[in-house]
N, C-alpha and C positions, 0 to 999 in steps of 0.2 A: 504494499499499499501505501502511497505516497500522504506524509502526514504533516499536517501544519500545526504548529502550537505558537499560542502568543507567550510570549515571554517577557511582555511588558512590563510587571513586576516585581521581577526577577533586575531588571537593570534600572529601574525606577525607585524600587522599594527595599532600604538597606535589610531589613526586618520582618518579619510575619509572613504575611504570604507571599514578599521576597526571597526571604530562604530557603519556605516551602517549596516555589517552583525552580530556583537553582538545586536544589538538593535531589529533587523527585527528577527534573530534566536530565542531571547529568549521570543518574545511576539510569535510567530510559536509556541513555547511547552507549552506555556500556555495557547494554545485552547483547547477543548476537540475537539478530533479525533480518529479514529479505527488505524489511522496510525503509524508504528513504524519509527523509526529516526536513521539514523548513521551517525554521527559526526565523519569527519575525516579530519584533516589536517599535512602538510609539516610541522613537529617538528624538520627537524636534527639543531645543531647550536642555538636550540632556548633557553632564558632565564630561568633558573633552574626556575621550579614551576610555569610557565605559562601558560602550557599544561593543569597541573593539577587544577591551581586555575579553571580555563573557568570550565573545566569538572563539578567540583564543582557547578557553579554560574549557570550554564545548567540545573541542576539534580534540581536545587534548581527551576527554573523557572518551570522545565516538572513539579512540583510538586504542583505547587501553586494552577490550579483549585482544584484539589481534596483535597485540604488542609481541607475542612469543612466537607467532610462526611467519615463519621468514616467506615476504612476498605478500601475502594478506593483504589487501584491500582494505582501509578503513570507513567506519560506518557513512553511507549516502548521507549526505547532509548539506543542507545550503541554507544563507541565511539570506533573510530582505529586512530593511527599514523603510519605514514612515516616518517622512520628514514632518511629524505634526508631537505635540506634547500630549500624552496621555486626557487629559483635560479636554483638547479640540477634539481629539479622534471622541472621545466620551458626546463630546455636544454634537457633534456630523452623524453618528451610528444612531445614539441612543436619544437624545434629544428630538435632532431635527427629523430622525428615523430616515436618512438619505441612504436610498437600497443601491449602497456599492459596496459589490462582493468584495471577500477579504480574498478572495481567486481572481484578482483582478492584480494583486501585489505581489501574493506566493505563487503565480501560475494554477493550474484546475488541480485541486486535492481529490484524495477519494475520504477523507477522514481531518474534520479539523479539530484541536483538543484546547482549550481555554479552561486554565487552573484558579481564575479569579471573577466567578460568579456569573460573568455575565458573555455572552456569546453574537461577535460580531456578524453582519449579512452576509450571505454565503450562495453560492450557486444552488438550484433548490436539490443535482444530486452529491451534493458532499455531505457527508453524513457526520455528527456532530457530536463533540462530548465536553461536558462542562462539568468543574469543579464548584460547589457550595459550600463552603466553610461551616458559617453556622447564619443563624435566622436573628442572630440577637437585633437586628432592628428593627423583628416584630416584638419580640420576647421582652425587650427592654429596650424602646423606642425612646423614653426620656435621657437614654445615655448617649444619645445620636444627634449632630447640631441639626436643624431641620434639611437643608437643601440635601444633603448625604442622604439624612433617612429616605426623603421623597424619590430621590433619586433610585435608592435602593429597592423601595416598594414598587418601582413602576419595571423594571430591568429583570430583574433578578423573577419575579413570576413569568415574564414572558420570554425568559432563557428557560429555564426548567422546561416550560410548555412546546418549545422549539426543540430540545435535545431530545437527540435518540438516546441518552445514556448521559445518567445523570450521577456524578459522585460527590456521595457525601462522606467528611471526616471520620465520623462516628456512628455509630447506629443510634443513638441520640439524635444527632442533625439529620439523618436516615428517617426519623421518625416524626422531626419537624415536618422538613419537606413536602413528608405526604399529609402531614396534618392540616396545614396552615397554608402549603402550597397548592394543595389536591394532586402531590405526584401521582403518576401511579407509581405504586410499591416495586413491581416488575421491571420498569426503567429507573430506580436509584440503586446504586450500591455502594455499600462501604469500601472504601479505601484509605487504610489506615497510613498515619504517617511514619518518621521512622529516625532510629537516634544517629547520629554520624559515630563512628568509631573513637574521634577525636575527645570526645565527651569521655572520659574515666576518669576513675578515683585515685589519687597520687599526688602527694603534694612535690612541686619540684623547686631547687631554689632559686629565688631571687619572683617566685611569684606575688607574694605580698607587695615587693620593693615594688615591683612594676606598676602591680593596683595602685599602690598609694601615690606613683610618680604622676601616672596617666588619668589617673579618676577620683583621688583624692579620698580613696578607703583601705581597709588591710593592715593599718598598723593597731588594728583590735579585733576582736572576734565580733561578727558578725552575722545578723539575719538577712540573707537574701530576697529579694521578688523581682522579677522581671516580668517588660510588660507595655507596652504602648502608654501612656500617661493619657488615662481616657475615663470615663466614672465608672465602667463596667468592670475596672481592675478593680474595686473596691478598695481603693488605696488608703481614703479615709478613716475606713473603720479599722482597714489592716493598723495605722498607725495608732489611732485610739486603742488598740488593742494591747499592741508592744510596747508601748508605753507605761502600761500600768502594771506593766512586770517590775520586779526590784530583780534587774538584772545588769550588769558590766555591758553589755551586746549593743553593739549598736544596730540599726534597721538599714539596710541599704537596699534604694530601691533605683534599680536600673532601666532607662526606656525611654525613646524620645519624644518628643511632644506629640502629643496626637491633638484633642479637643477634649473644650472645658475642662481643663485642669487646675483653674485656678485656685478651687476649693480645694484641690491636694498640695499643693504649693503654700496653701496660707497655713494648712493645719501639720505640714513638715516642719515650717518657720518658728511653730508656737515652742519647737522642743530643742532648739539649738543642735546641737552634734551627735544628740543620740538618734536624731533621723537624717540622714543622707540621703535627697534625690540627685545622681550623679550623671542621669540623660543617657544616651545609648551607648552602652557598652563593644565596642568594636567586633564581630565575628571571631577574629581568631582570640580574643580574650575573652569570651564567653567561658570557656571550661575553666581558665584560670578562677573567672569570679565564682563560678559553681564552687567547683571541688575546695576552695578555702572557707566555705559559706560554712558556720555550725549550724545550719538550718535554715532551710528553704520553706518560705511561704508562697500561696499562691489563694488568697480568697475570693477567686471571682464571683461575680454574678451570673456568669454567661460562658460556658468556650464552648468553643465547637468539637475543639480537641483539647490544649493544653498541654503542647510539644514540651514545654518551659520545667514541665513536670515531673518527666521522662528521664530529661538532660538533666534534671539534679541527681535522679535516682543514680543515673549510671556512673556521674560525679560520685557517688557515695557519700550520698547527703541525705538526709532523715527530709520527711517533706510532710506539709500539715497544708489540706487544701480543701477546699468545698466538696462540697457533698452534692452540690446540684450538676446539670444539664451533663456534659460529656467525663467528667472530673472522675466521676468514680469506675466508669468504664475504664478508664485510661489508668488509676492510679491502683486499682484492685483491692489488695490488702495488704497493700506497702505504706499506704500512707495515712495520717490520723486524719478524719475525715470529718467536717464542721459543718455546721449550718452559716453563712457567707454573712445573714445577717444578724447573728447573735457575735458582737462581741465580748463578752464575757465566754463564751466558750471556746471563741478563737485565740482569746489571751492564755485561759487554761492549756488549751493543748498545747499550744509553744512552748508554757511554761514545762509542760512534761517533757518535749521532746527535746527542749533545752538542759533539763537536771536528771535523767532517768536514764543515766547509762546504761543498762542493759534491756532497755526498751528501743535507746540509740541504735545499738548495734541489732538489732532486730529488725529493725525498721532499716538501715543499711543492707542489711542482707536480701532482705525481700525486694526492697526496692530493685537491686542489683538485678536481681531474676527476673522480674518482672520488666524492667526497661529492654532486657535482652532477646523477650519476642519481638523486638518494631526494630526495622531496619529498613535502611532504603532500597537495599536490593529487593529485596522483599516485597515493595510496597512498587517499585520498577516492573517486573514480574506480574503481579496483580492488575497493573495500569496499561501494560501491554494485553493482558486478556480483555481488559475492558476494551479497549480497541478493537479487538477480534471479534468480541461481543456485540458492539456497534454499528461494526461493517457487516452483520450476521454471519458472520464464520462460525461463531459457535452459539451452542442454544441459552438463550436466557434462561 
């Protein structure tokens, strides 16, 4: 098959869906197949060199499988770019509804895969697969700015209806797609995320010094939380629960600014050095941040998957997280689960995980076992099967 992949999120978003797309597509290209892949992105106003570096990285991923076979060709791979920003692309395709198919950019496709909620126009013959990561904009609409919420409310249902196959990050998200958007159960398939091998336990000399030099934390024990600054992450309650503890540890919140985060910053400022909001931590430094933490906390109101929970577990760190949405499904029995609206319960769970050494050791062992079930190689193989299902090559 000739398969087009929308790589826009990967080149424009450093975290979240951007990282998901980079990891999944790299693992896909490393698989042996007869498919030809056309990777395209909206590259207008993109930082110089970013698209070129991603092309080089994907070419390397595509050649990995054949590296040991003398004379073997690399994966069939092509790149296309649209000289528009992602905002302008959304305006043209989804607000103005201009019927210009993506095939005009990529050339004829057998199948199109979009990993970021929405499908662009395509030729009628082109089969389509879209990933819907969560429906938090419907479950927690107050956690979104109005323009973004209205946009998602329009385009995501249309994309789910149009798609030949819809991929959900978890069984919980699959259930939401069926119940809230009327998605046909038979065409909504769960595709779990993976954990990269670079997330592993073990301290390295210089870890804490590096974190302190670049991000301003690491000189004292800390509880870590990772995620974009936005209301859905429930950071205000996390700060309130943490500061009720009698502990010498520090709370470190690592995440790029998102939206509606003024209350988060204001709450953090009330507590001086006890709470640090450090901004985005580079992908290369995330394993250091995890494995040097005393505890990882993720009391989100809603998650479509919750990859940081697994990354923390893989790094040998105990986890406290919400008992809502997909998080129990992802964490299994390896985390302490709490009601994210119950500040007292969150505080008590963090205290137990910090102070009870026997419990900590048990959580670390269970966390390592749980996280080992999730790999990007497995996700990529399931994605390839999903392509075949959407194309009609296998039974649904």
